[in-house]
N, C-alpha and C positions, 0 to 999 in steps of 0.2 A: 145682606151681603151676598148670599147665594144668588139672589135674583140679579144683582149687579154683575156678577161674574158671568151668568148666563147671557146677559145682554151683550157684554163685551165679546164673548166667544162667538155669538151669532153675527155680530158686526164684522168680526175678522173673517168669518166664513164667507159672508156676502162679498167682502172686499176681494178675497182670493178668487171667488167665482167670477167677479167682474173683470179682474185682471186677466184671468184665463180666457175670458170671452174676447177681450180686446186683442190679445196677442196671438191666440190660437185660432179664434173664430175668423178673423180677417185674413188669415193666411190662405184660406180656401177661396177667397173672393177673387174674381178676375182682375187683371191690371186695369189701370185707369183707361177709360174709353173716351175717345175724342170724336165728336161728330164732324162730318165733312164740312158742314155749314159753319160751325163755330167750334174751334178746337178746345175751348174752355167752357162750352155750354153745359156739358154733363160730366160730372166727376162722381165716381162711385162713393157710396157711403163709407164711413170710417173716419179715421183721423185726418185723412187727406181732404175730406169734404170741407173742413174748416178753412183751408187755405184757398179754396176755389174763388170766393168772392174777392179776395185780395189780388189774386192773379188776374182775374177779369178786369180789375180796376187798373192794373199796370200795363197790360198788353192788349193791343187792339185785336179785334176779331179779323180773321182772314176770310175773304170772300170764297165761296165754294169753287169758283172757276180757278182762282189762284191756287187753292189747296190741291185741286186735281192736277194742275200743271206742275206743281212742286213734286207731287208723288210720281208723276210720269218722268220728270228729270232724274229723280232719285233712282228710279228703276233703270233708266238708261245708263247712269253712272255705274250702277251695280253690275249691269251686263258688260260694260266696257272694262271694268276693273274687278275681276273675280277675286274673292277672298282666298288667301293662302290656306290650304288644308293642312293642318298640322296633326301629327299623330299624338294621342294623349300620352302624357308622360308623368313621371313622378316628380312632384315639386320638392325642391330642397328648401330648407329654412332660409338660406341666403338669397336664392334667386326668386322664390315665390312664383308668381304667375308668369314670369318671364323664363321659366325653366325650359320651355320648348322652343324658344327663339334661338336660332343658330347664329353664332358669332361669325364675322367675316372669315376668320382663319379656319373655321370648321367647314366652310363651303367646299363642296366637291370640286375637283378640277374642271369638270364639264360645265359648271355654273359660273366660273370666273371668266370675265371678259379678257381677251388677249390684249397685252400691252402694245402700244404703237411700236413699229419696228425701229431699231436704232438708226441714227443718222448715217449716211453713206461714208465710206472711208475718204480721207484726204490723201491724194497721191502726190508724192514728192520725188522728183528725179534729179540725179546728179551724175556727172561724168568725171571719173578720177583716173588719171594716168600719171606715170612717173612717180614723183615724190609727194603726191597729193593725198596720201593715205591719212595722215594725222589731221590735216585741214578738213577733210571730208568727215571724219569721225567727230570732230569738234562741232562742225555745222549740224550734223545729225543729233548730237547731244543737246544743242541749244533748242532744236525743234521739239525733242521729246520732253525736255524740262518744262517748257512753257505752254505746250499745246493742251487743249482740252479733249478733243475728239481723237479717235484712233487714226494712225498714220500707216500708209504703205510706202516703203522706200523702194525706189527703182534705181539701183546702183549699177552704172555701166563702168566697167573697169577692165584693165588688162588682166590677162590670165594669171600673172604672177601675184596680183593683189587680191584675188578672190579668196584664197584661204585666210589671208590676214583679216579681211573684213568679217568673214564668218567667225573667226576666233575672237576678235575684239568685241563684236556685238553680243556674242554669247556670254561675255564676262560682265555685262551690265546686270544690275540687280533685277530680280524677277518682277518687282513692282513696276519697273520701267519697261521691261521687255514685253509685258502684256499690253503696253500702249501702242505697239507697232508690229508690223510684219515687214519682211524685206526679201527682195530677190536681187541677186547679183547676175548681171548679163555680160556677155562678151561684147567687145567693140565690134560693130557691124554697120556697113553702109550699103544700102539696097540699090543705089544707082551710081553710075560713074566709076571712077578709079579709086579704090579703097585707100591706096597709099597716098594718093593726092589729097583726099579728104582728111586723112589722119594727120598730115603735116600742115594743114591750114591753120595759121595763127599759132595756137598752143596745141600740144598733143591731145588729140581726141576731142577737141572743143566742138568740132563740126557735128559730133554725134547728136547734139540736141535737134538739129535740122531733120533728123530721121525718126524722131520719137513718134510722130503720128502714124508712120508705117509699121513700126515695130510693136508698139503697145496698142494693138488694134482693139483690145477689149476694154481699154480705159477711156472714159468719156472726157474727163478733165484732169489737168495736171499742173503742178507748179514746178518749174525748172529753176534751179539756182546754181551758180558757180560754187566751187568748193570753198572759196574765201568769203562766204556769207555767214553771218550770225543773226539768229532770230532773237529779238529783244522783247517780243510779245507773241501771243499764240498765233500759229499758222491759221487758225480758224478765222482770224480777222482779215487776212489777205485773201483767204478762200472765199469770203463773202463778196468780194468784188465780182465774182462770176455772175451774181444776181444783178449786178449793175450793168452788165453788157446789154446793149440794144440788140435788135434782130440781126444786124449785120456784123457786129464785132465778134471776133474769135480769138483774140489774144490781147494781153495787156503788158506794157512795159513803162518804165519811167524815162523822162528826158535824159539825154546825155549830159546836158548842162542847163542851168537856169538863166544864164546870161549869154545871148548869142554872140556878143562881141568877143568873149574869151572862150567860146566853145570850140572843140576840135573840129567838128564837121563843118561848122560855118566858116572856119578859116582855112582848112587844109583838104577837105574831101574832094576827090576828083570823080565822084560818082553820085548818082541821086541818093538822097537821104530823106528821112521823114521830118516834116515840119521845118522849124527854123534852127533847131539844134541837134536833130537826130535823136535816136533812142539808145539806151544801154540795155543789153540783153542779159546782164548778170542775174536779174530776177525777172522771170517771164511766166506769166499765168496763161494757160492755153486751154481752150475748148477743142480737144482733139477731134471730136466728132464733126464739128463745123469745119475744121481745117481739112479733114479728109473729103468732105462733100463739096467744098467751095471751088469755084472757078476764079482764077486770079488774073487780073489784067497785067500785062507785061510789055516790055519794049521789044520783044522779038517777033511776035505774030499778032495780027489784029484781034484774034479770038482769045478767049480765056484758056488757061491751062490749070490742071490740078497741081497741088503742091508737089507731088512726086515727079510729075512731068516737067515741072519748071526748074527744079533745083540745079541739075547739072548743066543744062544750057545757059542758065543765068550765070553760073560760076565761070563757064568758059568765056562768056562775053566780057565779064568784068574782072577776071582774075589778075590782070596786070594793073588794075586801078585800086584794088582794095588793100587796106592796111590791117584792119582788125578782124579779118577772116569772116567767120559766120555772122558776127554782129553787123558787118557791112552788108552782107547779103540780106539780112533781115531788114535793114534800113532801105535797101533798094526795093525789096518786095512791097513794103508798106508805103514807100513813096508813091507807088503806082496804085495802091489800094488803101488810102488813108482812112476810109470809112470802116475798115475792118479792124482797126486798132483802138483799144481803150488805153488812155494815158494815166498811169499812176502818179500821185503826188510824190515829190522827191524824197520824203521821209521813208518811203518804202524801198528805196535803193540808195542809201546814203553812203557817199564815197568821199575820199579825201578832198576831191575837187570842191566839195560843198563847204569846206572850212579852211583849207590850207592857204587860200588867197583872201580870206575873210568870209564870214558867214553869209551864205546866199540861198539857203533853203528855208524859206519862211515857214513851211509846214513843220519842219523839225523844231524850229524855234518856238512854235506854239504848242505842239503836241509831243515833242520828243522824237527820237529816232525809233522807227519800228523795225527796220531791217538794216543791219550794218554790212556794207560791202567793202572789204579791205583789199581792193585791187592795188596794183603797183607793188605788191609784195610787202605791204606795210606791217603785216603781222610778224615779219621775220627780220626787220631792220629797225633802226632807231630814228627814222625820218619822221614818223607820225606816232609818237609814244602813246597817244590817247587810244588809237586803234589797237595798238599792241597790248595795252593794259587790259582792254576788254577781252581780247582773245586769250590771254594768259590766265585771267581770272576764271573764265568758263572752262578752260582746259584743266585747271588745277582743282576745280570744284568736285567734291565727292558727292555722288548722287544722294546719299542719305543725310548729308549735312543740312544745317539750317541755312536757307537762302540768304537771309539778311546777315547773319554772322560770318558766313564763309564765302559770300560772293559780294554783296552790296557794300559792306563796310571796308573790305580789302580794296574794292574798286575805288571808293572815295579816297582812300589813303594813297593809292597809286596815282590818282589824278592830281594830287598835290605836286607831283614831280613833273607834270606836263604843262604847267602854266607858262613856260617860256615859249610855247608854240601857239599859233593862232587857234588851232583846234582845241588845245588844252585850256584856252581862256573861256570856253563856253561849256563847262562841265554839265550844266543843267540840261543841255541839249542831249547829251549822252546818257544821263541818269534818269531823266523824267519818266520815260516810258517803261524802262525796266523796273523802276520802283513801283509804278502802278501795277505792273504785271505781277510782281512778287506779293504785293498786298492782296491781290485777288486770289492768288494761289494759297496764301495763308488763310484767307476766309473760307475757301472751298475745302481745304484739308483739315482745318482745325475747328473753326466756328461752326460751319454747317455740319461737319461730321459729328462733332460732339452733340450738337442740338438734335440731330436725327437719332442718336443712340441714347439720349437722356430719357430716363423714366422716373416719374414721381414715385 
């Protein structure tokens, strides 16, 4: 029995020594060595030696030339992409070996790339005189409600209206005030007789002709009459600037779609653009091009600048024009048709497009983009469809829900307009504004919530 115990004890000692040799002795051996000629030709002794034949059987040998080429490429990559040098740090149980990796929010400001600059401002100009204060504010309200990018309002008004504009705009909610900046300018005419210009057609309407000379630091501008309402973002009409060719410097919509019933084709006693003339209630302008261009005219054989041309042109045709500054613009572009870009009719939709029957195909397909309530239709009962849109936007509170406080009341009001030709096509009036409201909802609710959602 004693002999048996001694044998067992000796066997245990030998086993322990063998294990110590395997685990401790091999730790001092160098790592696996690979010959250049054959990367699996020589593997050091130890447990890894047993796997060498299997590896050689599964992987082909790499020729010496290829091995040297791979090592040279690896060295080049190493030179091109140096390793990040990190300072040693204490590892935490949660982060382990990634304890020293800096998260994006921990980066120093100097290492963060600058974001791309914000898109340029969109400039909107309007001229308000007399009793046009409310109309102008409702137009500006529709612009702010639906637009995406920031706006700069250039408001030209009589001195008595300036404090009213300042007070009313300051009453708008801060969330909307941060979407725009505004300047209020006095009425001014740089050439000719100021009183004569001021009385042309409607009070102060001729002011738009002088915008290129007054706003010298503005490159491009959208001018609209006070009786305009935006039913989609201004961003969309602003994009037409990129559609201009190298000669075009302004854009307007036709005065009418059917020449036989158009005003200019039947009554005009002066030159006008195209077959129906153009309406200047919505006018997109590249002011830089206007300032630099030479315009053909009927007065002298050579070209004239915009400023040089205005007053002589007015003097020549003042006894033949009916619609004031709009007639002058028609005369200018009748001699320079290559300089005008033509909007589709849905970008300047007026009662003429539906009061005799629907004749604006673009609006029938896409809906109205910009509503132009000329003829005073916002303030009488001749075209209740136009009046309904004006009143709903006027009464809408900025912080209310667009669908509940604007779209549904608008649908209800339209039920009372079906006795008119314009009221029989409610889808033309509702289609684009519904699309716009859905996009606003997605931007303000869906995307906003998704961006702030955290698992």
